[in-house]
N, C-alpha and C positions, 0 to 999 in steps of 0.2 A: 626930240626923242633922244634918250641917253645912248651912249656908245654900246651899252649892253643890248639895248633893243635894236640898234642899227644892225647887229649881227644877224638878226632874223628877217631883214628885208630881202625879198626876192629880187634877183638881178634883172627883172623885167618890169615894164610899165603896164598899167591897166590896158592901154590901147594895144600894146604888143600881144598880150595874152588874149584879149577880146578878139582881135583880128585873126589870131590863130584858131580860136574857137569857131569863128565864122567860117573858116576854111575847111572845117570838118565835113561840110556838105559836099564840097568839091572832091574831097578825098574819098568819101563813100561813093560818090557818083563815078569817079574814075575806077574804083574797085569793082563796082557793079558792071560798068561797061566792059571791063576786062573779062569778067566771067560770062557776060552775055554775048561776047564776041564769038564764042564757040571754040576758042583755043584750048579750053580745059575739058571739052566733052569726052575725050578719050580717057582722061584721068578719072572722071566721074564714072565712066563705064567700067574702068578697071576696078574701082572701089566696089561697085555692085557685083562684079564677077568674083572678086576675092571673098566677099561676104558669103557667097554661095559655095565656091570651090573649096574653101577652107572650113566650111561648116561652122562659121564663127558663132560662139555662144556667149562671148563677153566683148563689149566695146568700151574702151577707156578713152575719155578725153582728159588730158593731163596738162596742167599749166599752173603758173604762179600768179597770184594777185588778180589783175584785171583779165588775164587769160583764163584763169579758173572761173572767175565770175561770169565771163561771157559764155562759157560752156554750159551754164545752167539752163540756157534756153533749150538745149537738147532734151533735158529732163522733162520740161513742160510739153514739148512737141510729142514726146513718146507717151506722156500721161494722157493727153487728150486725143491721140490718134485711135481710131476705132479698129484698125487692123491688128491682127496678131503679129508679134515679132518673135524671132527665133533666138534672140540674145538678151542678156542683161546689160543695162547701161550703168557705167560708173563715171562720174565727174569728180575728179580728185585733184588735190594740190600735188604739185611735183614732189615736194619733200615727203608728203604722206605716202605717195606711190613708192618713192625710193626706200623709205624706212619699213614699209609694211606689205607692199603688194608686188614686189618684183618676183616673177616666177622663177622657180628653181629648175624647171624643165619646160619644154615647149607645151603650149596649151592652145586651145582653139579661141584665141583672142585677137582683137584688133586694137592696136595702140596708136592713138592720135595725139601727138604732143603739140603743144601750142607755145611758141617762144618767138617773140619779136626779134631778139638778137640771134637766136639759133646757136648760142655758144655758152650758155650758163653751165656752171660746174655740175650741178645736179643733173641737168639734161644729158651732159656728156657721159656721166657715170651710169645713168639709167640705160642709155643706148649701148654703152660698152657691155653692161651686164646682159642685156637682151642678145647682143651679138655672141657673147661667150656662151650663152645658154642655148645656142643653136636655134633661136627664134628666126623664122623666115623674114628676111628683109621686106618681103611683099606685105607683111602685116604690120609694119611700122611706118607711120606716116607723120608728116610735120606741117603745121601751119606756121609760116615764118615770114619775116620781112627781109631775111638774109638768104638770098638764093645761092650765095657762095659759102654757106656754112661748112665747117670742117666735117660735119656729119653726112655730107652729101655722098660720100663713098658707101655708106650703109643705108641711108634713107634717100632713095631716089624719087619717092612719091611725095611731092611737096606742093602745098598750096600757098602762093605768095599773098601777102597782106596789102601790098601796094600803098604803103604809107611813106610819103616823102620825108616829112619831118613833123615834130610836135614839141611844143614848149612844155606842156604839162604831160608827163608820162602817163600813158593809159587813157588818152582821150580818143584820138583818131584810131589808134591801134585797137582799142576796146571796141569801137563802133564797127570797124572793118572786120574784126574777128567775129563779132556777132553775126554779121552777114554771111561770112564764109561757113561758120558752124551751122547756120540755118540751111545753107545749100547742101552741106554734107549730110545733115540729119534727114533732109528730104530723101536723099539717095538711100540712106539706111532704112527708111520707111517704105522703100519700094517705089518711090516717085521719081520723076525726072527732076534733076537738079534745077534746070532752067526750062521754062516754056514761055510762050508769048503772053499768057495771062499773068504770070509772075512779073515779067518785065514791065507790063503796064502798071501793076500795083506798086512796084518799086519806084517807078518814075513819079507816080502820084505821091508816094511817101516822101520822096526827095523834094517835090514841089511844096508839100505841106511844111517840111522843115525850113525851106527857103522863105516861105511866108512868115513863119515864126521869127526867123532872123530879121526880117524887115520890120517887125513890130516887137522886138525883144524887150524893149525898155519898160513898157507898161506892166507886163506880167512879172518882170524882174523886180520892179519897185513894189508891186503888190505883195510878192512873197517875202521880200526883204522887210517890208513893214510888218508883216505877220511875225517874222522871226524876232525882230527887235534885238535887244541886247540879251541874248539867251546864255545860260550857263551850260545846258545840256540839250542836245537835239537828238531825237530818235526818228530815224527814217524806217518805216515799217512797210512790209509787203506781205501779201498772202500767196502769191504765185512765184515759182522759181525764176521766171523771166524778169519780172520787176525787181526781184531780190538781187539780180545782177547789178542793176542800176543803184539800188539802195546801198549795196556793199561798196561799190566804187565811189559813190557820192560821199559816203561817210569817210572813206579813206582820203578823198580830196579835201573834205572839210577840215579834217584834223591836220592834213599836210600844209595847205596854204591859207588857212584862216586861224589855225592854232586853237580851235574850239572843240570841246568834247562832243563827239558825234558817234552814234552807233547805228549801223544798219542791221535790222533784225527781222525775222519772220514774225508775223503778228502773234502766233502761238507762243513763240519764245518770249515776246514782249510781255504777254499776260502772265507768264510764269516767272518773270524776272523783274525788269524795271517797273512794270505796272504795280507790283506789290509795294513799292516804296512811295508811291504817290498817295498821300492821304487826302481824303475828301476835304475840300475847302481850306487846306493848309498848303501853302506854296513857299517853302523855305528857299527854293531855288527857282530861277527862271527856266522852266522846262518847256520845250516845244515839241510837238508831235507832228510829223509830216507823214502822210500815208499815200502810197502808190496803189492805184487801182487800174492796172494796165490790161487786165483780162476781162473781156466782155461776157465770159461764161461764168464768172464768179457769182456765187449765190448771193443775190442782192439782200435778202433778209439777214444773212450773216453779217454783211458789211454794215447794215444799219445798226444791228445789235452791238457790234464792236465799236462803232463810232459813238454810240450812246454811252457805252461804258467809259470810253476815253474822255468824253466830255464831263462825266461825273467826277473824274479824278483830276484831269489836267485843265479843264475849263474851256479849252478850245483846241481845234485841230485844223490843219490844212490838208486838203486832198488834191492830188494830181490825178485826174480821172480820164480814162479812155473809154468809159462806160456811160453813154448818154442817159440811160435809164437811172443809174445811180446818181448821176449829176443832177438830174431834174428833181429828185427827191431831196438830196442833201442841200441843194441851193435854198430851200425853204427855211433852213435853220441859220439864223444870223451868227451863231457861234462857230459855224463851219465856213472856213475860207476855201474857195474852190477855184482850181485852174483846170480848164478842159484842154485836151489835145486829141488829135485823130490819128490813129495808127491802125489801118485796116488789117495789116498783118500783125496780130496781137503779140506774138512772141518777139517782135521787134520794138515793142513799146519801150524797153530800156534805152534805146537810142534816143527817143524823144524825151524821156524822163531825165536822162543825164544832160541832154542838150539844154533843157529848160533850167535845171538846177545849177549848172556850172556857172552861169552868168550871175546868179544870186551869190554864190560863194565868192566869185571874183569881186563883186561889189563890196561884200563884207570885208574881204582882204584889203581892199582900197581904203575903206572906212577906218580900219584898224591901223593904217599906216604901214602895211607889210609889203607894199609894192614900191618900186622906184618911181620917182616923179618923172613925168614926160619931159 
């Protein structure tokens, strides 16, 4: 490898990153145990009380990159919940909030910032603006891994991430943030953040992740074989939760494999990239990977969309949490299929990212972008 290419080698080996990925399950397990211990019950109760006492009409989840992606599960939870809610939900990028959404005077809003470091410049400036605008500190909350943040004097309501360390930024922190946003959104929807039924389901979920970890090589090789030497990879989703994993997976693919990858909603895909795919003409090696994490997704719609993709791209790989969809798609030899089980469907992105990150790591190793062991 030339000196020019050497400058692109990551300062970690395959084994180091793989083992850190393996440790994501323990990180989530620790985070869940912390929240299941009861030590945050009063904080969740306070959140519920503020929602009522301040007659909150707007709820903002505000974060950058993986923090913003993780907040998307709140959108899906509110979309599928049958109960009426008294507020509008906004999941926005931190810079977008800073540029366009900062209130000029107090409003009936709840601001939930998400920041692993708890000290970004945009975050500091947003909080300073809210403080100077006489926004009540009770309505400004923070999900962070830094309990000693300088913002503590104004933001006393903080949910810790419990991430010890991570080699690839936005892996453990993304997963733990998803879990915390899930608990917070349950409260916003008038439910208990934690109950015995949820604890059982989470421990089953963690067990399923651990089972995948024990057998990660076979599905990884299967997906890697499907992708081959691609020029463009599109990771598409239909629901906001899986879109979180699609967005972060695309970001990771571009970051540590140097390959052009885009995470997109399937509606955006058909009105954008899909238009450049000519039938039976493949000037570039294009791969399509589709996430079906929601078991309530209209099955007929999925089949129609997969059929259209096959007409243009020739083949597609589907990561499916929907057994009915899987049973039908498995009959078509041009469709590659990887099943997983996530009973809490809005937590599907945890499984989707967990599966795909090993594939991206193998590709990085194949391209010589990692240090030798």
